[in-house]
TITORNU-487604 format. One record per atom (N, C-alpha, C, CB): chain; atom name; residue in three letters; residue number from 0; x, y, z. Coordinates in steps of 0.2 Angstrom, whole numbers, plus 5000, padded with zeros to 4 digits. Atoms other than C-alpha are relative to their C-alpha. Glycine has a CB too. Layout:
@chain = A; atom = CA; res = ala; n = NUM; X = X; Y = Y; Z = Z;
...
//
This chain:
@chain = A; atom = N; res = unk; n = 0; X = 4997; Y = 4994; Z = 4996;
@chain = A; atom = CA; res = unk; n = 0; X = 5642; Y = 4684; Z = 4732;
@chain = A; atom = C; res = unk; n = 0; X = 5006; Y = 5002; Z = 4996;
@chain = A; atom = CB; res = unk; n = 0; X = 5001; Y = 4998; Z = 5007;
@chain = A; atom = N; res = unk; n = 1; X = 4994; Y = 4998; Z = 5004;
@chain = A; atom = CA; res = unk; n = 1; X = 5655; Y = 4694; Z = 4723;
@chain = A; atom = C; res = unk; n = 1; X = 5006; Y = 5001; Z = 5005;
@chain = A; atom = CB; res = unk; n = 1; X = 4999; Y = 5007; Z = 4997;
@chain = A; atom = N; res = unk; n = 2; X = 4994; Y = 4999; Z = 4996;
@chain = A; atom = CA; res = unk; n = 2; X = 5673; Y = 4697; Z = 4729;
@chain = A; atom = C; res = unk; n = 2; X = 5000; Y = 5005; Z = 5006;
@chain = A; atom = CB; res = unk; n = 2; X = 5006; Y = 5001; Z = 4996;
@chain = A; atom = N; res = unk; n = 3; X = 5001; Y = 4995; Z = 4995;
@chain = A; atom = CA; res = unk; n = 3; X = 5669; Y = 4713; Z = 4738;
@chain = A; atom = C; res = unk; n = 3; X = 4996; Y = 4998; Z = 5006;
@chain = A; atom = CB; res = unk; n = 3; X = 4997; Y = 5007; Z = 4996;
@chain = A; atom = N; res = unk; n = 4; X = 5005; Y = 5002; Z = 4994;
@chain = A; atom = CA; res = unk; n = 4; X = 5655; Y = 4706; Z = 4748;
@chain = A; atom = C; res = unk; n = 4; X = 5004; Y = 4995; Z = 5004;
@chain = A; atom = CB; res = unk; n = 4; X = 4994; Y = 4996; Z = 4997;
@chain = A; atom = N; res = unk; n = 5; X = 4996; Y = 5004; Z = 4996;
@chain = A; atom = CA; res = unk; n = 5; X = 5667; Y = 4692; Z = 4753;
@chain = A; atom = C; res = unk; n = 5; X = 5005; Y = 5003; Z = 5005;
@chain = A; atom = CB; res = unk; n = 5; X = 5003; Y = 4994; Z = 4996;
@chain = A; atom = N; res = unk; n = 6; X = 4995; Y = 4996; Z = 4996;
@chain = A; atom = CA; res = unk; n = 6; X = 5680; Y = 4704; Z = 4759;
@chain = A; atom = C; res = unk; n = 6; X = 4996; Y = 5003; Z = 5006;
@chain = A; atom = CB; res = unk; n = 6; X = 5003; Y = 5006; Z = 4995;
@chain = A; atom = N; res = unk; n = 7; X = 5003; Y = 4997; Z = 4995;
@chain = A; atom = CA; res = unk; n = 7; X = 5667; Y = 4713; Z = 4769;
@chain = A; atom = C; res = unk; n = 7; X = 4998; Y = 4995; Z = 5005;
@chain = A; atom = CB; res = unk; n = 7; X = 4994; Y = 5004; Z = 4998;
@chain = A; atom = N; res = unk; n = 8; X = 5002; Y = 5006; Z = 4995;
@chain = A; atom = CA; res = unk; n = 8; X = 5661; Y = 4696; Z = 4777;
@chain = A; atom = C; res = unk; n = 8; X = 5006; Y = 4999; Z = 5004;
@chain = A; atom = CB; res = unk; n = 8; X = 4998; Y = 4994; Z = 4996;
@chain = A; atom = N; res = unk; n = 9; X = 4994; Y = 5001; Z = 4996;
@chain = A; atom = CA; res = unk; n = 9; X = 5679; Y = 4693; Z = 4782;
@chain = A; atom = C; res = unk; n = 9; X = 5002; Y = 5005; Z = 5005;
@chain = A; atom = CB; res = unk; n = 9; X = 5006; Y = 4999; Z = 4995;
@chain = A; atom = N; res = unk; n = 10; X = 4999; Y = 4995; Z = 4996;
@chain = A; atom = CA; res = unk; n = 10; X = 5681; Y = 4710; Z = 4789;
@chain = A; atom = C; res = unk; n = 10; X = 4995; Y = 5000; Z = 5006;
@chain = A; atom = CB; res = unk; n = 10; X = 4999; Y = 5007; Z = 4997;
@chain = A; atom = N; res = unk; n = 11; X = 5005; Y = 5001; Z = 4995;
@chain = A; atom = CA; res = unk; n = 11; X = 5665; Y = 4707; Z = 4799;
@chain = A; atom = C; res = unk; n = 11; X = 5002; Y = 4995; Z = 5005;
@chain = A; atom = CB; res = unk; n = 11; X = 4993; Y = 4999; Z = 4997;
@chain = A; atom = N; res = unk; n = 12; X = 4998; Y = 5005; Z = 4996;
@chain = A; atom = CA; res = unk; n = 12; X = 5671; Y = 4691; Z = 4805;
@chain = A; atom = C; res = unk; n = 12; X = 5006; Y = 5001; Z = 5005;
@chain = A; atom = CB; res = unk; n = 12; X = 5002; Y = 4994; Z = 4996;
@chain = A; atom = N; res = unk; n = 13; X = 4994; Y = 4998; Z = 4996;
@chain = A; atom = CA; res = unk; n = 13; X = 5688; Y = 4698; Z = 4811;
@chain = A; atom = C; res = unk; n = 13; X = 4999; Y = 5005; Z = 5005;
@chain = A; atom = CB; res = unk; n = 13; X = 5006; Y = 5003; Z = 4995;
@chain = A; atom = N; res = unk; n = 14; X = 5002; Y = 4995; Z = 4995;
@chain = A; atom = CA; res = unk; n = 14; X = 5680; Y = 4713; Z = 4819;
@chain = A; atom = C; res = unk; n = 14; X = 4996; Y = 4996; Z = 5006;
@chain = A; atom = CB; res = unk; n = 14; X = 4996; Y = 5005; Z = 4997;
@chain = A; atom = N; res = unk; n = 15; X = 5003; Y = 5003; Z = 4995;
@chain = A; atom = CA; res = unk; n = 15; X = 5669; Y = 4701; Z = 4829;
@chain = A; atom = C; res = unk; n = 15; X = 5005; Y = 4996; Z = 5005;
@chain = A; atom = CB; res = unk; n = 15; X = 4994; Y = 4995; Z = 4997;
@chain = A; atom = N; res = unk; n = 16; X = 4994; Y = 5004; Z = 4997;
@chain = A; atom = CA; res = unk; n = 16; X = 5684; Y = 4690; Z = 4834;
@chain = A; atom = C; res = unk; n = 16; X = 5003; Y = 5005; Z = 5005;
@chain = A; atom = CB; res = unk; n = 16; X = 5004; Y = 4997; Z = 4996;
@chain = A; atom = N; res = unk; n = 17; X = 4996; Y = 4995; Z = 4997;
@chain = A; atom = CA; res = unk; n = 17; X = 5693; Y = 4706; Z = 4839;
@chain = A; atom = C; res = unk; n = 17; X = 4996; Y = 5003; Z = 5006;
@chain = A; atom = CB; res = unk; n = 17; X = 5002; Y = 5006; Z = 4996;
@chain = A; atom = N; res = unk; n = 18; X = 5004; Y = 4997; Z = 4994;
@chain = A; atom = CA; res = unk; n = 18; X = 5679; Y = 4713; Z = 4850;
@chain = A; atom = C; res = unk; n = 18; X = 4999; Y = 4994; Z = 5005;
@chain = A; atom = CB; res = unk; n = 18; X = 4992; Y = 5001; Z = 4997;
@chain = A; atom = N; res = unk; n = 19; X = 5000; Y = 5005; Z = 4995;
@chain = A; atom = CA; res = unk; n = 19; X = 5677; Y = 4696; Z = 4858;
@chain = A; atom = C; res = unk; n = 19; X = 5007; Y = 4999; Z = 5005;
@chain = A; atom = CB; res = unk; n = 19; X = 4999; Y = 4993; Z = 4997;
@chain = A; atom = N; res = unk; n = 20; X = 4993; Y = 5001; Z = 4996;
@chain = A; atom = CA; res = unk; n = 20; X = 5696; Y = 4695; Z = 4863;
@chain = A; atom = C; res = unk; n = 20; X = 5001; Y = 5006; Z = 5004;
@chain = A; atom = CB; res = unk; n = 20; X = 5005; Y = 5000; Z = 4995;
@chain = A; atom = N; res = unk; n = 21; X = 5000; Y = 4994; Z = 4996;
@chain = A; atom = CA; res = unk; n = 21; X = 5695; Y = 4713; Z = 4869;
@chain = A; atom = C; res = unk; n = 21; X = 4996; Y = 5000; Z = 5006;
@chain = A; atom = CB; res = unk; n = 21; X = 4999; Y = 5006; Z = 4996;
@chain = A; atom = N; res = unk; n = 22; X = 5005; Y = 5000; Z = 4994;
@chain = A; atom = CA; res = unk; n = 22; X = 5680; Y = 4710; Z = 4880;
@chain = A; atom = C; res = unk; n = 22; X = 5003; Y = 4995; Z = 5005;
@chain = A; atom = CB; res = unk; n = 22; X = 4993; Y = 4998; Z = 4998;
@chain = A; atom = N; res = unk; n = 23; X = 4997; Y = 5005; Z = 4996;
@chain = A; atom = CA; res = unk; n = 23; X = 5689; Y = 4695; Z = 4887;
@chain = A; atom = C; res = unk; n = 23; X = 5006; Y = 5004; Z = 5004;
@chain = A; atom = CB; res = unk; n = 23; X = 5003; Y = 4994; Z = 4997;
@chain = A; atom = N; res = unk; n = 24; X = 4994; Y = 4996; Z = 4997;
@chain = A; atom = CA; res = unk; n = 24; X = 5705; Y = 4706; Z = 4891;
@chain = A; atom = C; res = unk; n = 24; X = 4997; Y = 5005; Z = 5005;
@chain = A; atom = CB; res = unk; n = 24; X = 5004; Y = 5004; Z = 4995;
@chain = A; atom = N; res = unk; n = 25; X = 5003; Y = 4995; Z = 4996;
@chain = A; atom = CA; res = unk; n = 25; X = 5693; Y = 4720; Z = 4898;
@chain = A; atom = C; res = unk; n = 25; X = 4998; Y = 4996; Z = 5007;
@chain = A; atom = CB; res = unk; n = 25; X = 4995; Y = 5003; Z = 4997;
@chain = A; atom = N; res = unk; n = 26; X = 5003; Y = 5003; Z = 4994;
@chain = A; atom = CA; res = unk; n = 26; X = 5685; Y = 4707; Z = 4910;
@chain = A; atom = C; res = unk; n = 26; X = 5006; Y = 4998; Z = 5005;
@chain = A; atom = CB; res = unk; n = 26; X = 4997; Y = 4993; Z = 4998;
@chain = A; atom = N; res = unk; n = 27; X = 4995; Y = 5001; Z = 4996;
@chain = A; atom = CA; res = unk; n = 27; X = 5702; Y = 4702; Z = 4916;
@chain = A; atom = C; res = unk; n = 27; X = 5003; Y = 5006; Z = 5004;
@chain = A; atom = CB; res = unk; n = 27; X = 5006; Y = 4997; Z = 4996;
@chain = A; atom = N; res = unk; n = 28; X = 4998; Y = 4993; Z = 4997;
@chain = A; atom = CA; res = unk; n = 28; X = 5707; Y = 4720; Z = 4920;
@chain = A; atom = C; res = unk; n = 28; X = 4995; Y = 5002; Z = 5005;
@chain = A; atom = CB; res = unk; n = 28; X = 5001; Y = 5005; Z = 4994;
@chain = A; atom = N; res = unk; n = 29; X = 5006; Y = 4998; Z = 4995;
@chain = A; atom = CA; res = unk; n = 29; X = 5690; Y = 4723; Z = 4929;
@chain = A; atom = C; res = unk; n = 29; X = 5001; Y = 4995; Z = 5006;
@chain = A; atom = CB; res = unk; n = 29; X = 4993; Y = 4998; Z = 4997;
@chain = A; atom = N; res = unk; n = 30; X = 4999; Y = 5004; Z = 4994;
@chain = A; atom = CA; res = unk; n = 30; X = 5694; Y = 4708; Z = 4940;
@chain = A; atom = C; res = unk; n = 30; X = 5006; Y = 5002; Z = 5004;
@chain = A; atom = CB; res = unk; n = 30; X = 5001; Y = 4992; Z = 4998;
@chain = A; atom = N; res = unk; n = 31; X = 4994; Y = 4998; Z = 4997;
@chain = A; atom = CA; res = unk; n = 31; X = 5711; Y = 4714; Z = 4944;
@chain = A; atom = C; res = unk; n = 31; X = 4999; Y = 5007; Z = 5004;
@chain = A; atom = CB; res = unk; n = 31; X = 5006; Y = 5001; Z = 4995;
@chain = A; atom = N; res = unk; n = 32; X = 5001; Y = 4994; Z = 4996;
@chain = A; atom = CA; res = unk; n = 32; X = 5704; Y = 4731; Z = 4948;
@chain = A; atom = C; res = unk; n = 32; X = 4995; Y = 4999; Z = 5006;
@chain = A; atom = CB; res = unk; n = 32; X = 4996; Y = 5005; Z = 4995;
@chain = A; atom = N; res = unk; n = 33; X = 5004; Y = 5001; Z = 4994;
@chain = A; atom = CA; res = unk; n = 33; X = 5692; Y = 4724; Z = 4960;
@chain = A; atom = C; res = unk; n = 33; X = 5004; Y = 4999; Z = 5006;
@chain = A; atom = CB; res = unk; n = 33; X = 4995; Y = 4993; Z = 4999;
@chain = A; atom = N; res = unk; n = 34; X = 4995; Y = 5001; Z = 4994;
@chain = A; atom = CA; res = unk; n = 34; X = 5707; Y = 4719; Z = 4971;
@chain = A; atom = C; res = unk; n = 34; X = 5004; Y = 5007; Z = 5001;
@chain = A; atom = CB; res = unk; n = 34; X = 5005; Y = 4994; Z = 4998;
@chain = A; atom = N; res = unk; n = 35; X = 4995; Y = 4994; Z = 4999;
@chain = A; atom = CA; res = unk; n = 35; X = 5717; Y = 4735; Z = 4968;
@chain = A; atom = C; res = unk; n = 35; X = 4997; Y = 5006; Z = 4995;
@chain = A; atom = CB; res = unk; n = 35; X = 5007; Y = 4999; Z = 4998;
@chain = A; atom = N; res = unk; n = 36; X = 5004; Y = 4995; Z = 5004;
@chain = A; atom = CA; res = unk; n = 36; X = 5705; Y = 4749; Z = 4962;
@chain = A; atom = C; res = unk; n = 36; X = 5004; Y = 5007; Z = 4999;
@chain = A; atom = CB; res = unk; n = 36; X = 4994; Y = 5003; Z = 5004;
@chain = A; atom = N; res = unk; n = 37; X = 4996; Y = 4994; Z = 5001;
@chain = A; atom = CA; res = unk; n = 37; X = 5719; Y = 4763; Z = 4963;
@chain = A; atom = C; res = unk; n = 37; X = 5006; Y = 4999; Z = 4996;
@chain = A; atom = CB; res = unk; n = 37; X = 5001; Y = 5003; Z = 5007;
@chain = A; atom = N; res = unk; n = 38; X = 4994; Y = 5001; Z = 5004;
@chain = A; atom = CA; res = unk; n = 38; X = 5732; Y = 4755; Z = 4952;
@chain = A; atom = C; res = unk; n = 38; X = 4999; Y = 5003; Z = 4993;
@chain = A; atom = CB; res = unk; n = 38; X = 5000; Y = 4992; Z = 4999;
@chain = A; atom = N; res = unk; n = 39; X = 5000; Y = 4995; Z = 5006;
@chain = A; atom = CA; res = unk; n = 39; X = 5735; Y = 4768; Z = 4939;
@chain = A; atom = C; res = unk; n = 39; X = 5001; Y = 4996; Z = 4993;
@chain = A; atom = CB; res = unk; n = 39; X = 5005; Y = 5005; Z = 5001;
@chain = A; atom = N; res = unk; n = 40; X = 4999; Y = 5004; Z = 5007;
@chain = A; atom = CA; res = unk; n = 40; X = 5742; Y = 4755; Z = 4926;
@chain = A; atom = C; res = unk; n = 40; X = 4994; Y = 4996; Z = 4998;
@chain = A; atom = CB; res = unk; n = 40; X = 5006; Y = 4995; Z = 5002;
@chain = A; atom = N; res = unk; n = 41; X = 5007; Y = 5003; Z = 5002;
@chain = A; atom = CA; res = unk; n = 41; X = 5726; Y = 4745; Z = 4927;
@chain = A; atom = C; res = unk; n = 41; X = 4995; Y = 5004; Z = 4998;
@chain = A; atom = CB; res = unk; n = 41; X = 4998; Y = 4996; Z = 5006;
@chain = A; atom = N; res = unk; n = 42; X = 5004; Y = 4995; Z = 5003;
@chain = A; atom = CA; res = unk; n = 42; X = 5716; Y = 4760; Z = 4925;
@chain = A; atom = C; res = unk; n = 42; X = 5001; Y = 5002; Z = 4993;
@chain = A; atom = CB; res = unk; n = 42; X = 4999; Y = 5006; Z = 5005;
@chain = A; atom = N; res = unk; n = 43; X = 4997; Y = 4998; Z = 5007;
@chain = A; atom = CA; res = unk; n = 43; X = 5726; Y = 4765; Z = 4910;
@chain = A; atom = C; res = unk; n = 43; X = 4998; Y = 4995; Z = 4995;
@chain = A; atom = CB; res = unk; n = 43; X = 5007; Y = 5002; Z = 5000;
@chain = A; atom = N; res = unk; n = 44; X = 5002; Y = 5006; Z = 5004;
@chain = A; atom = CA; res = unk; n = 44; X = 5724; Y = 4748; Z = 4903;
@chain = A; atom = C; res = unk; n = 44; X = 4993; Y = 4999; Z = 4999;
@chain = A; atom = CB; res = unk; n = 44; X = 5003; Y = 4993; Z = 5003;
@chain = A; atom = N; res = unk; n = 45; X = 5008; Y = 5000; Z = 5001;
@chain = A; atom = CA; res = unk; n = 45; X = 5705; Y = 4748; Z = 4906;
@chain = A; atom = C; res = unk; n = 45; X = 4998; Y = 5005; Z = 4995;
@chain = A; atom = CB; res = unk; n = 45; X = 4997; Y = 5001; Z = 5007;
@chain = A; atom = N; res = unk; n = 46; X = 5002; Y = 4995; Z = 5004;
@chain = A; atom = CA; res = unk; n = 46; X = 5703; Y = 4764; Z = 4897;
@chain = A; atom = C; res = unk; n = 46; X = 5003; Y = 4999; Z = 4993;
@chain = A; atom = CB; res = unk; n = 46; X = 5003; Y = 5007; Z = 5002;
@chain = A; atom = N; res = unk; n = 47; X = 4997; Y = 5002; Z = 5007;
@chain = A; atom = CA; res = unk; n = 47; X = 5715; Y = 4758; Z = 4882;
@chain = A; atom = C; res = unk; n = 47; X = 4996; Y = 4995; Z = 4997;
@chain = A; atom = CB; res = unk; n = 47; X = 5007; Y = 4998; Z = 5001;
@chain = A; atom = N; res = unk; n = 48; X = 5004; Y = 5006; Z = 5003;
@chain = A; atom = CA; res = unk; n = 48; X = 5705; Y = 4742; Z = 4880;
@chain = A; atom = C; res = unk; n = 48; X = 4993; Y = 5003; Z = 4998;
@chain = A; atom = CB; res = unk; n = 48; X = 5000; Y = 4994; Z = 5005;
@chain = A; atom = N; res = unk; n = 49; X = 5007; Y = 4997; Z = 5001;
@chain = A; atom = CA; res = unk; n = 49; X = 5688; Y = 4752; Z = 4881;
@chain = A; atom = C; res = unk; n = 49; X = 5000; Y = 5003; Z = 4993;
@chain = A; atom = CB; res = unk; n = 49; X = 4998; Y = 5004; Z = 5006;
@chain = A; atom = N; res = unk; n = 50; X = 4999; Y = 4996; Z = 5006;
@chain = A; atom = CA; res = unk; n = 50; X = 5694; Y = 4763; Z = 4867;
@chain = A; atom = C; res = unk; n = 50; X = 5001; Y = 4995; Z = 4994;
@chain = A; atom = CB; res = unk; n = 50; X = 5006; Y = 5005; Z = 5000;
@chain = A; atom = N; res = unk; n = 51; X = 4999; Y = 5005; Z = 5005;
@chain = A; atom = CA; res = unk; n = 51; X = 5700; Y = 4748; Z = 4857;
@chain = A; atom = C; res = unk; n = 51; X = 4993; Y = 4997; Z = 4998;
@chain = A; atom = CB; res = unk; n = 51; X = 5005; Y = 4995; Z = 5002;
@chain = A; atom = N; res = unk; n = 52; X = 5007; Y = 5003; Z = 5001;
@chain = A; atom = CA; res = unk; n = 52; X = 5682; Y = 4740; Z = 4859;
@chain = A; atom = C; res = unk; n = 52; X = 4996; Y = 5005; Z = 4996;
@chain = A; atom = CB; res = unk; n = 52; X = 4997; Y = 4998; Z = 5007;
@chain = A; atom = N; res = unk; n = 53; X = 5004; Y = 4995; Z = 5004;
@chain = A; atom = CA; res = unk; n = 53; X = 5674; Y = 4756; Z = 4853;
@chain = A; atom = C; res = unk; n = 53; X = 5002; Y = 5000; Z = 4993;
@chain = A; atom = CB; res = unk; n = 53; X = 5001; Y = 5007; Z = 5004;
@chain = A; atom = N; res = unk; n = 54; X = 4997; Y = 5000; Z = 5007;
@chain = A; atom = CA; res = unk; n = 54; X = 5685; Y = 4756; Z = 4838;
@chain = A; atom = C; res = unk; n = 54; X = 4998; Y = 4994; Z = 4996;
@chain = A; atom = CB; res = unk; n = 54; X = 5007; Y = 5001; Z = 5000;
@chain = A; atom = N; res = unk; n = 55; X = 5002; Y = 5006; Z = 5003;
@chain = A; atom = CA; res = unk; n = 55; X = 5682; Y = 4738; Z = 4834;
@chain = A; atom = C; res = unk; n = 55; X = 4993; Y = 4999; Z = 4999;
@chain = A; atom = CB; res = unk; n = 55; X = 5003; Y = 4994; Z = 5004;
@chain = A; atom = N; res = unk; n = 56; X = 5008; Y = 5000; Z = 5000;
@chain = A; atom = CA; res = unk; n = 56; X = 5663; Y = 4740; Z = 4837;
@chain = A; atom = C; res = unk; n = 56; X = 4998; Y = 5004; Z = 4994;
@chain = A; atom = CB; res = unk; n = 56; X = 4997; Y = 5002; Z = 5006;
@chain = A; atom = N; res = unk; n = 57; X = 5001; Y = 4995; Z = 5005;
@chain = A; atom = CA; res = unk; n = 57; X = 5663; Y = 4755; Z = 4825;
@chain = A; atom = C; res = unk; n = 57; X = 5002; Y = 4996; Z = 4993;
@chain = A; atom = CB; res = unk; n = 57; X = 5004; Y = 5006; Z = 5001;
@chain = A; atom = N; res = unk; n = 58; X = 4997; Y = 5003; Z = 5006;
@chain = A; atom = CA; res = unk; n = 58; X = 5673; Y = 4745; Z = 4812;
@chain = A; atom = C; res = unk; n = 58; X = 4995; Y = 4994; Z = 4998;
@chain = A; atom = CB; res = unk; n = 58; X = 5007; Y = 4997; Z = 5001;
@chain = A; atom = N; res = unk; n = 59; X = 5004; Y = 5006; Z = 5001;
@chain = A; atom = CA; res = unk; n = 59; X = 5661; Y = 4730; Z = 4814;
@chain = A; atom = C; res = unk; n = 59; X = 4993; Y = 5003; Z = 4997;
@chain = A; atom = CB; res = unk; n = 59; X = 4998; Y = 4996; Z = 5006;
@chain = A; atom = N; res = unk; n = 60; X = 5006; Y = 4997; Z = 5002;
@chain = A; atom = CA; res = unk; n = 60; X = 5645; Y = 4741; Z = 4812;
@chain = A; atom = C; res = unk; n = 60; X = 5001; Y = 5003; Z = 4993;
@chain = A; atom = CB; res = unk; n = 60; X = 4998; Y = 5005; Z = 5005;
@chain = A; atom = N; res = unk; n = 61; X = 4998; Y = 4996; Z = 5007;
@chain = A; atom = CA; res = unk; n = 61; X = 5653; Y = 4751; Z = 4797;
@chain = A; atom = C; res = unk; n = 61; X = 5000; Y = 4994; Z = 4995;
@chain = A; atom = CB; res = unk; n = 61; X = 5006; Y = 5003; Z = 5000;
@chain = A; atom = N; res = unk; n = 62; X = 4999; Y = 5005; Z = 5005;
@chain = A; atom = CA; res = unk; n = 62; X = 5657; Y = 4735; Z = 4788;
@chain = A; atom = C; res = unk; n = 62; X = 4993; Y = 4996; Z = 4999;
@chain = A; atom = CB; res = unk; n = 62; X = 5005; Y = 4995; Z = 5002;
@chain = A; atom = N; res = unk; n = 63; X = 5006; Y = 5003; Z = 5000;
@chain = A; atom = CA; res = unk; n = 63; X = 5640; Y = 4727; Z = 4792;
@chain = A; atom = C; res = unk; n = 63; X = 4995; Y = 5005; Z = 4996;
@chain = A; atom = CB; res = unk; n = 63; X = 4997; Y = 4999; Z = 5007;
@chain = A; atom = N; res = unk; n = 64; X = 5004; Y = 4995; Z = 5004;
@chain = A; atom = CA; res = unk; n = 64; X = 5631; Y = 4743; Z = 4785;
@chain = A; atom = C; res = unk; n = 64; X = 5002; Y = 5000; Z = 4993;
@chain = A; atom = CB; res = unk; n = 64; X = 5001; Y = 5007; Z = 5003;
@chain = A; atom = N; res = unk; n = 65; X = 4998; Y = 5000; Z = 5007;
@chain = A; atom = CA; res = unk; n = 65; X = 5641; Y = 4743; Z = 4769;
@chain = A; atom = C; res = unk; n = 65; X = 4998; Y = 4993; Z = 4997;
@chain = A; atom = CB; res = unk; n = 65; X = 5008; Y = 5000; Z = 4999;
@chain = A; atom = N; res = unk; n = 66; X = 5002; Y = 5007; Z = 5003;
@chain = A; atom = CA; res = unk; n = 66; X = 5638; Y = 4724; Z = 4766;
@chain = A; atom = C; res = unk; n = 66; X = 4992; Y = 5000; Z = 4999;
@chain = A; atom = CB; res = unk; n = 66; X = 5002; Y = 4995; Z = 5005;
@chain = A; atom = N; res = unk; n = 67; X = 5007; Y = 5000; Z = 5001;
@chain = A; atom = CA; res = unk; n = 67; X = 5619; Y = 4727; Z = 4769;
@chain = A; atom = C; res = unk; n = 67; X = 4998; Y = 5005; Z = 4994;
@chain = A; atom = CB; res = unk; n = 67; X = 4997; Y = 5003; Z = 5007;
@chain = A; atom = N; res = unk; n = 68; X = 5001; Y = 4995; Z = 5005;
@chain = A; atom = CA; res = unk; n = 68; X = 5619; Y = 4742; Z = 4757;
@chain = A; atom = C; res = unk; n = 68; X = 5002; Y = 4996; Z = 4993;
@chain = A; atom = CB; res = unk; n = 68; X = 5004; Y = 5006; Z = 5000;
@chain = A; atom = N; res = unk; n = 69; X = 4998; Y = 5004; Z = 5006;
@chain = A; atom = CA; res = unk; n = 69; X = 5628; Y = 4731; Z = 4744;
@chain = A; atom = C; res = unk; n = 69; X = 4995; Y = 4995; Z = 4998;
@chain = A; atom = CB; res = unk; n = 69; X = 5007; Y = 4997; Z = 5001;
@chain = A; atom = N; res = unk; n = 70; X = 5005; Y = 5005; Z = 5001;
@chain = A; atom = CA; res = unk; n = 70; X = 5616; Y = 4717; Z = 4746;
@chain = A; atom = C; res = unk; n = 70; X = 4994; Y = 5003; Z = 4997;
@chain = A; atom = CB; res = unk; n = 70; X = 4999; Y = 4996; Z = 5006;
@chain = A; atom = N; res = unk; n = 71; X = 5006; Y = 4996; Z = 5002;
@chain = A; atom = CA; res = unk; n = 71; X = 5601; Y = 4729; Z = 4744;
@chain = A; atom = C; res = unk; n = 71; X = 5001; Y = 5002; Z = 4993;
@chain = A; atom = CB; res = unk; n = 71; X = 4998; Y = 5005; Z = 5005;
@chain = A; atom = N; res = unk; n = 72; X = 4999; Y = 4998; Z = 5007;
@chain = A; atom = CA; res = unk; n = 72; X = 5609; Y = 4736; Z = 4728;
@chain = A; atom = C; res = unk; n = 72; X = 5000; Y = 4994; Z = 4995;
@chain = A; atom = CB; res = unk; n = 72; X = 5006; Y = 5004; Z = 5000;
@chain = A; atom = N; res = unk; n = 73; X = 5000; Y = 5006; Z = 5004;
@chain = A; atom = CA; res = unk; n = 73; X = 5612; Y = 4719; Z = 4721;
@chain = A; atom = C; res = unk; n = 73; X = 4993; Y = 4997; Z = 4999;
@chain = A; atom = CB; res = unk; n = 73; X = 5005; Y = 4994; Z = 5003;
@chain = A; atom = N; res = unk; n = 74; X = 5006; Y = 5003; Z = 5001;
@chain = A; atom = CA; res = unk; n = 74; X = 5595; Y = 4713; Z = 4725;
@chain = A; atom = C; res = unk; n = 74; X = 4995; Y = 5004; Z = 4996;
@chain = A; atom = CB; res = unk; n = 74; X = 4997; Y = 4999; Z = 5007;
@chain = A; atom = N; res = unk; n = 75; X = 5004; Y = 4996; Z = 5004;
@chain = A; atom = CA; res = unk; n = 75; X = 5587; Y = 4728; Z = 4718;
@chain = A; atom = C; res = unk; n = 75; X = 5001; Y = 5000; Z = 4992;
@chain = A; atom = CB; res = unk; n = 75; X = 5000; Y = 5007; Z = 5002;
@chain = A; atom = N; res = unk; n = 76; X = 4998; Y = 5001; Z = 5007;
@chain = A; atom = CA; res = unk; n = 76; X = 5597; Y = 4726; Z = 4702;
@chain = A; atom = C; res = unk; n = 76; X = 4997; Y = 4993; Z = 4997;
@chain = A; atom = CB; res = unk; n = 76; X = 5007; Y = 5000; Z = 4999;
@chain = A; atom = N; res = unk; n = 77; X = 5002; Y = 5006; Z = 5002;
@chain = A; atom = CA; res = unk; n = 77; X = 5592; Y = 4708; Z = 4701;
@chain = A; atom = C; res = unk; n = 77; X = 4992; Y = 5000; Z = 4998;
@chain = A; atom = CB; res = unk; n = 77; X = 5001; Y = 4994; Z = 5005;
@chain = A; atom = N; res = unk; n = 78; X = 5007; Y = 4999; Z = 5002;
@chain = A; atom = CA; res = unk; n = 78; X = 5573; Y = 4713; Z = 4701;
@chain = A; atom = C; res = unk; n = 78; X = 4999; Y = 5003; Z = 4994;
@chain = A; atom = CB; res = unk; n = 78; X = 4997; Y = 5003; Z = 5006;
@chain = A; atom = N; res = unk; n = 79; X = 5002; Y = 4995; Z = 5006;
@chain = A; atom = CA; res = unk; n = 79; X = 5575; Y = 4725; Z = 4687;
@chain = A; atom = C; res = unk; n = 79; X = 5001; Y = 4996; Z = 4994;
@chain = A; atom = CB; res = unk; n = 79; X = 5005; Y = 5005; Z = 5000;
//
């Protein structure tokens, strides 16, 4: 595996960790919202974390896609 692939592997690992942490935070906020549904600060935090999860998920999928394409190109070149 070349350096670029290792970089993408690291980015994927970090993005997975980030998504996990954000989902944990979101769960905490959801539990707080069960008690106080109209708390505007909690609602704002819920939206903010949801957006961060979307961004991190996009980053994860993007890096996985790039790594897959790189691996396919490397494998096709090896067959030639």
